[in-house]
C-alpha positions in Angstrom: 0.0 0.0 0.0 2.8 2.4 0.8 4.4 1.7 -2.5 1.2 2.5 -4.4 0.7 5.7 -2.4 4.3 6.8 -3.1 3.9 6.0 -6.8 0.7 8.1 -7.0 2.4 11.0 -5.1 5.1 10.9 -7.8 2.5 10.8 -10.5 0.6 13.8 -9.0 3.8 15.8 -8.9 4.6 14.9 -12.5 1.1 15.9 -13.6 1.5 19.3 -11.9 4.8 19.9 -13.6 3.3 18.8 -16.9 0.5 21.3 -16.6 2.9 24.1 -15.8 5.1 23.1 -18.8 2.2 23.0 -21.2 0.6 26.3 -20.6 2.4 29.5 -21.7 2.6 32.2 -19.2 1.8 30.0 -16.2 2.1 31.1 -12.7 3.5 28.7 -10.0 0.7 26.4 -9.1 -0.2 25.0 -12.5 -2.4 26.8 -15.0 -3.2 30.0 -16.8 -2.9 32.9 -14.5 -5.0 35.1 -16.8 -8.0 32.8 -17.2 -11.0 35.2 -16.7 -13.9 34.3 -14.5 -15.7 34.9 -11.3 -13.7 32.5 -9.2 -10.1 31.6 -8.6 -9.4 27.9 -9.5 -8.3 25.0 -7.4 -6.8 21.7 -8.7 -7.2 18.3 -7.0 -5.7 15.1 -8.3 -7.6 11.9 -7.6 -6.5 8.2 -7.9 -9.7 6.8 -9.3 -10.3 3.5 -11.2 -13.0 1.3 -12.7 -11.8 -2.0 -11.6 -8.2 -3.1 -11.1 -7.4 -3.1 -14.8 -8.7 0.4 -15.6 -6.8 3.1 -13.6 -8.3 6.6 -14.2 -6.1 9.2 -12.6 -8.3 12.3 -12.6 -7.7 16.0 -12.5 -10.5 18.1 -11.0 -10.6 21.9 -11.5 -13.0 23.7 -9.2 -14.0 27.2 -8.0 -11.7 28.1 -5.2 -11.8 30.6 -2.4 -8.2 31.6 -3.1 -7.4 35.2 -4.1 -4.7 34.3 -6.6 -5.0 34.3 -10.4 -3.0 31.1 -10.7 -4.5 27.6 -10.3 -3.7 26.5 -6.7 -3.3 22.8 -5.8 -5.8 21.7 -3.2 -7.1 25.2 -2.5 -10.1 25.7 -0.3 -13.4 25.4 -2.1 -15.4 28.6 -2.8 -18.6 29.0 -0.8 -21.6 27.3 -2.4 -22.4 24.2 -4.5 -21.3 23.9 -8.1 -22.4 21.6 -10.9 -20.3 19.0 -12.7 -18.7 18.8 -16.1 -16.9 15.6 -17.2 -14.3 16.4 -19.9 -12.7 13.6 -22.1 -9.4 14.0 -23.9 -8.7 12.8 -27.4 -6.4 10.1 -28.7 -2.8 10.5 -27.7 -3.8 13.5 -25.5 -4.1 14.2 -21.7 -6.4 16.2 -19.4 -3.7 18.7 -18.8 -3.5 19.5 -22.5 -6.9 21.2 -22.2 -6.3 23.6 -19.3 -7.2 26.6 -21.3 -10.8 25.2 -21.5 -11.1 23.5 -18.2 -9.7 26.3 -16.0 -12.0 28.9 -17.6 -15.0 26.7 -17.0 -14.0 26.2 -13.4 -13.5 30.0 -13.0 -17.0 30.4 -14.3 -18.4 28.3 -11.5 -18.2 24.6 -12.6 -16.4 21.6 -11.3 -14.5 20.0 -14.2 -13.6 16.4 -13.9 -11.0 15.1 -16.4 -9.9 11.4 -16.3 -6.9 10.1 -18.2 -8.0 7.0 -20.1 -5.7 4.0 -19.7 -5.3 3.0 -23.4 -5.8 6.2 -25.4 -3.9 8.8 -23.3 -0.6 10.1 -24.5 2.2 7.4 -24.2 -0.3 4.9 -22.9 1.1 1.4 -22.5 -0.9 -0.8 -24.8 -2.3 2.1 -26.7 -5.3 1.3 -28.9 -8.1 3.4 -30.3 -10.3 0.4 -30.1 -10.6 1.1 -26.3 -12.7 4.2 -27.1 -15.8 2.0 -26.7 -15.0 1.5 -23.0 -14.5 5.1 -22.2 -18.1 6.3 -21.8 -18.5 3.9 -18.8 -15.1 5.1 -17.4 -16.4 8.7 -17.6 -19.6 7.9 -15.8 -17.7 5.9 -13.2 -15.6 9.0 -12.5 -18.6 11.2 -12.2 -20.1 8.9 -9.7 -16.9 8.6 -7.7 -16.5 12.4 -7.5 -20.2 12.8 -6.7 -19.9 10.6 -3.7 -17.3 13.0 -2.2 -20.1 15.5 -1.6 -21.5 13.3 1.2 -18.2 12.1 2.5 -17.7 13.7 5.9 -14.4 15.5 6.2 -13.7 15.5 2.5 -12.7 18.9 1.1 -15.4 18.6 -1.6 -18.2 17.7 0.9 -21.1 20.1 0.7 -19.7 21.8 -2.4 -20.9 19.7 -5.3 -24.2 20.1 -7.1 -24.5 16.5 -8.3 -28.0 16.7 -9.7 -27.0 17.7 -13.3 -24.0 16.9 -15.4 -22.7 18.0 -18.8 -20.3 15.7 -20.7 -17.7 17.4 -23.0 -14.8 16.3 -25.1 -12.5 16.9 -28.0 -11.9 14.6 -31.0 -11.8 11.0 -29.5 -13.0 12.5 -26.3 -16.0 14.0 -28.1 -16.8 10.5 -29.2 -16.6 9.4 -25.6 -18.9 12.3 -24.5 -21.5 11.6 -27.2 -21.5 7.9 -26.5 -22.6 8.5 -22.9 -26.0 9.4 -24.4 -27.1 5.9 -25.4 -30.4 4.3 -24.3 -30.4 3.8 -20.5 -28.2 6.8 -19.7 -28.7 8.6 -16.5 -31.3 11.5 -16.4 -28.6 13.5 -14.6 -26.9 14.0 -18.0 -28.3 17.3 -19.2 -26.2 18.0 -22.2 -23.0 17.5 -24.2 -20.3 19.6 -25.8 -19.0 17.8 -28.8 -15.8 19.4 -30.2 -14.5 17.9 -33.5 -16.3 14.7 -32.8 -16.0 11.4 -34.7 -18.9 9.2 -36.0 -20.4 7.1 -33.1 -21.0 3.4 -33.4 -24.3 3.6 -31.5 -27.7 5.2 -31.6 -28.7 8.0 -29.3 -31.3 7.2 -26.8 -32.6 7.7 -23.3 -33.7 10.9 -21.6 -33.4 14.0 -23.9 -30.4 16.2 -23.5 -29.3 19.3 -25.4 -26.1 18.9 -27.5 -23.7 21.6 -28.8 -21.4 20.7 -31.7 -18.3 22.7 -32.6 -16.3 21.8 -35.7 -13.8 23.5 -38.0 -14.8 23.1 -41.7 -11.1 22.6 -42.6 -10.5 19.8 -40.2 -8.1 17.2 -41.8 -8.4 14.8 -38.9 -12.2 14.4 -38.4 -13.8 15.7 -41.6 -16.4 18.4 -41.2 -19.0 16.2 -42.9 -18.5 13.6 -40.2 -19.4 16.1 -37.5 -22.5 17.2 -39.4 -23.5 13.5 -39.9 -23.3 12.9 -36.1 -25.3 16.1 -35.5 -28.0 15.0 -37.9 -28.6 11.8 -35.8 -29.3 13.6 -32.5 -33.0 13.4 -31.8 -33.1 16.2 -29.2 -32.4 19.9 -29.0 -29.1 20.6 -30.7 -26.9 23.4 -32.1 -24.0 23.4 -34.5 -21.2 26.0 -34.6 -19.0 26.0 -37.8 -15.6 27.5 -37.4 -14.8 28.6 -40.9 -11.4 27.8 -42.3 -10.2 26.2 -39.0 -8.7 22.8 -38.4 -8.9 20.1 -35.7 -8.0 22.2 -32.7 -6.1 25.4 -33.2 -9.1 27.3 -31.9 -8.6 25.7 -28.4 -5.6 28.0 -27.8 -6.0 31.6 -26.5 -5.3 34.2 -29.0 -6.1 31.9 -32.0 -9.0 32.4 -34.3 -12.2 30.8 -32.9 -11.1 30.6 -29.3 -13.3 33.4 -28.0 -16.3 31.9 -29.9 -15.6 28.5 -28.4 -15.3 29.9 -24.8 -18.3 32.1 -25.1 -20.6 29.4 -26.5 -19.5 26.6 -24.3 -19.6 28.6 -21.1 -23.1 29.9 -22.0 -24.1 26.3 -22.7 -23.0 25.2 -19.3 -24.8 28.1 -17.6 -28.0 27.2 -19.5 -27.9 23.5 -18.9 -26.5 23.4 -15.4 -27.5 26.7 -13.9 -30.9 27.1 -15.7 -29.8 30.5 -17.0 -32.2 31.2 -19.9 -30.5 34.4 -20.7 -27.3 32.5 -21.5 -29.2 30.5 -24.1 -31.4 33.3 -25.4 -29.2 36.4 -25.4 -27.7 37.3 -28.8 -24.5 35.4 -29.4 -23.0 32.2 -30.9 -25.1 29.9 -28.7 -28.4 31.5 -29.8 -27.2 31.5 -33.4 -26.4 27.8 -33.1 -29.7 26.6 -31.5 -32.0 29.2 -33.1 -34.6 31.4 -31.5 -36.6 29.2 -29.2 -39.9 31.2 -28.8 -41.3 29.1 -25.8 -38.0 29.4 -24.0 -36.8 32.9 -25.0 -40.1 34.7 -25.6 
């Protein structure tokens, strides 16, 4: 047991260094110091798993009470309860590669849960894209594990998690994972999905209705734009599509690059709509309203 704990402590330290190394202009503590938002951001690293053969080391970014602009490891939680977002990385990627998204969502008031998948993460032993089909269950297992912390006396997250509603999000292979969580029998807690450059799913959508936001560059050489549109066409519920004209598979996920502001505005408004019940976020003029259209019963 001591050996396992020591190994995880080393892994946690390496993850923290990796986050700092990846993000330009990072303050000590691990993520973008200039991420705008209402809250400071904390980071917790959890050793989760779905059985002995599926370790799921998980980064959790959350609204913090700290007064610093940098992400702070294990910072005290901000006052209040905050809803959950589960974010899935793509093939040969890592949760920490997406801090420019995840930290901004946390700063806006959401708890962002990001597992590293055992066989598709960067430098994974036994890497295989065929394991994508197992990741939706991984993602939901991680959501359940984090949700239980809310009622665990003495845990730093206890009393701070709004576990009633969840949004699934992901990029590329992670978008496939997020979309595949919405098959028949999925939990009614899943209220929406953010599908960024997502691939064609090998399943049919089903279960309780959930709004879905698609974002795709029409010059994507990795997952063709037509593939994203085809997935969108199969969704039987409320849905919106944002086309990033002339953009590729993911350049728009970096601050200062074309499309980044549109992605951040639309995704954050989507989270406020689906998780906070903020009709104005959905109905106010902007990319989200343009994507979903003017819903007269909702927006008046």
